[in-house]
Kinemage of the C-alpha trace (Angstrom):
@kinemage 1
@onewidth
@group {chain A} dominant
@subgroup {mainchain}
@vectorlist {calphas} color= white
{ca ile a 1} P -17.606 13.146 -9.026
{ca ile a 2} L -17.669 11.851 -5.442
{ca phe a 3} L -18.877 15.255 -4.215
{ca ala a 4} L -21.720 15.208 -6.752
{ca leu a 5} L -22.708 11.712 -5.602
{ca gly a 6} L -23.293 13.236 -2.165
{ca phe a 7} L -26.404 14.961 -3.485
{ca ile a 8} L -28.062 11.740 -4.659
{ca pro a 9} L -29.088 10.610 -1.139
{ca ile a 10} L -30.442 14.114 -0.478
{ca leu a 11} L -32.512 13.953 -3.677
{ca ile a 12} L -33.801 10.498 -2.737
{ca ala a 13} L -34.796 11.813 0.695
{ca tyr a 14} L -36.502 14.805 -0.922
{ca phe a 15} L -38.539 12.609 -3.264
{ca leu a 16} L -39.451 10.298 -0.362
{ca arg a 17} L -40.589 13.393 1.568
{ca ile a 18} L -38.080 12.915 4.369
{ca asp a 19} L -37.630 16.170 6.289
{ca leu a 20} L -34.144 17.370 5.346
{ca lys a 21} L -33.783 19.282 8.640
{ca lys a 22} L -34.010 15.979 10.478
{ca met a 23} L -31.152 14.657 8.340
{ca leu a 24} L -28.800 17.516 9.257
{ca pro a 25} L -27.179 15.769 12.270
{ca asp a 26} L -26.498 12.712 10.103
{ca ile a 27} L -25.056 14.780 7.254
{ca ile a 28} L -22.774 16.551 9.757
{ca phe a 29} L -21.785 13.128 11.130
{ca gly a 30} L -20.813 11.888 7.658
{ca ile a 31} L -18.836 15.008 6.784
{ca thr a 32} L -16.956 15.017 10.091
{ca asp a 33} L -16.419 11.265 9.976
{ca asn a 34} L -14.731 11.218 6.585
{ca leu a 35} L -12.827 14.474 7.068
{ca val a 36} L -11.174 13.083 10.188
{ca leu a 37} L -10.813 9.552 8.777
{ca val a 38} L -8.864 10.605 5.713
{ca ile a 39} L -6.034 12.249 7.692
{ca pro a 40} L -4.581 9.112 9.350
{ca ala a 41} L -5.232 7.105 6.180
{ca ile a 42} L -3.165 9.521 4.094
{ca ile a 43} L -0.419 9.707 6.713
{ca gly a 44} L -0.309 5.902 6.899
{ca ala a 45} L -0.157 5.634 3.113
{ca glu a 46} L 2.655 8.164 2.854
{ca leu a 47} L 4.723 6.488 5.563
{ca phe a 48} L 4.029 2.788 4.989
{ca gly a 49} L 2.203 2.337 1.677
{ca ala a 50} L -0.971 0.296 1.314
{ca ala a 51} L -0.661 -1.460 4.684
{ca gly a 52} L -0.160 1.900 6.388
{ca ala a 53} L -3.242 3.287 4.656
{ca leu a 54} L -5.328 0.376 5.927
{ca ile a 55} L -4.034 0.701 9.480
{ca gly a 56} L -4.498 4.470 9.344
{ca ala a 57} L -8.054 4.001 8.075
{ca val a 58} L -8.947 1.565 10.862
{ca val a 59} L -7.517 3.788 13.599
{ca gly a 60} L -8.895 6.898 11.914
{ca asn a 61} L -12.349 5.334 11.667
{ca ala a 62} L -12.484 4.686 15.411
{ca ile a 63} L -11.373 8.226 16.203
{ca ser a 64} L -13.560 9.850 13.553
{ca asp a 65} L -16.684 7.974 14.675
{ca ala a 66} L -16.222 9.281 18.214
{ca ile a 67} L -15.645 12.868 17.069
{ca ala a 68} L -18.468 12.779 14.509
{ca gly a 69} L -20.852 11.291 17.080
{ca tyr a 70} L -20.097 14.208 19.384
{ca phe a 71} L -20.954 16.736 16.659
{ca glu a 72} L -24.035 14.753 15.614
{ca gly a 73} L -25.321 14.822 19.191
{ca asn a 74} L -24.612 18.541 19.549
{ca ile a 75} L -26.462 19.402 16.339
{ca ser a 76} L -29.399 17.218 17.374
{ca glu a 77} L -29.583 18.877 20.809
{ca phe a 78} L -29.280 22.335 19.218
{ca leu a 79} L -32.172 21.633 16.841
{ca his a 80} L -34.256 20.282 19.714
{ca ser a 81} L -33.513 23.368 21.851
{ca arg a 82} L -34.790 25.552 18.997
{ca gly a 83} L -38.048 23.624 18.844
{ca ile a 84} L -37.104 21.732 15.683
{ca asp a 85} L -38.095 18.079 15.822
{ca ala a 86} L -34.865 16.209 15.112
{ca thr a 87} L -36.394 12.752 15.489
{ca arg a 88} L -34.886 10.667 12.726
{ca thr a 89} L -36.026 7.686 10.726
{ca val a 90} L -33.825 4.745 9.822
{ca leu a 91} L -33.834 5.688 6.131
{ca gly a 92} L -33.274 9.389 6.803
{ca ala a 93} L -30.332 8.672 9.111
{ca ser a 94} L -28.810 6.299 6.578
{ca leu a 95} L -29.206 8.684 3.640
{ca gly a 96} L -27.919 11.620 5.691
{ca lys a 97} L -24.745 9.823 6.743
{ca met a 98} L -24.170 8.573 3.189
{ca ser a 99} L -24.596 12.073 1.811
{ca gly a 100} L -22.225 13.620 4.343
{ca cys a 101} L -19.559 10.996 3.704
{ca leu a 102} L -19.704 11.563 -0.054
{ca leu a 103} L -19.795 15.372 0.155
{ca val a 104} L -16.299 15.223 1.656
{ca gly a 105} L -15.167 14.163 -1.817
{ca ile a 106} L -14.798 17.861 -2.677
{ca phe a 107} L -11.578 17.870 -0.659
{ca leu a 108} L -10.026 15.175 -2.852
{ca ile a 109} L -9.096 17.875 -5.359
{ca phe a 110} L -6.282 18.813 -2.962
{ca phe a 111} L -4.620 15.386 -3.181
């Protein structure tokens, strides 16, 4: 269900005529962010319960934001080097990150 919700922001962007190519760096950010975030949260939960999950999520969020920002910047520079305008709008960036974060829900089937 969470994975399917990841397509809603993409559909909204499509209907609002937001260029989906410009959203790619933000979608990659969201996917990377939540993929990395979930690891320390799960480890914290397994070792220390709910409090461990919260601490793991806070630490994981700081680490995952840094890693995801690196990938977001690389994708943006790559698109720019290929002549693709990667200039983003506030709404496009927001919807892209939301979509990427929710698309990670596909991996929840393993837990």
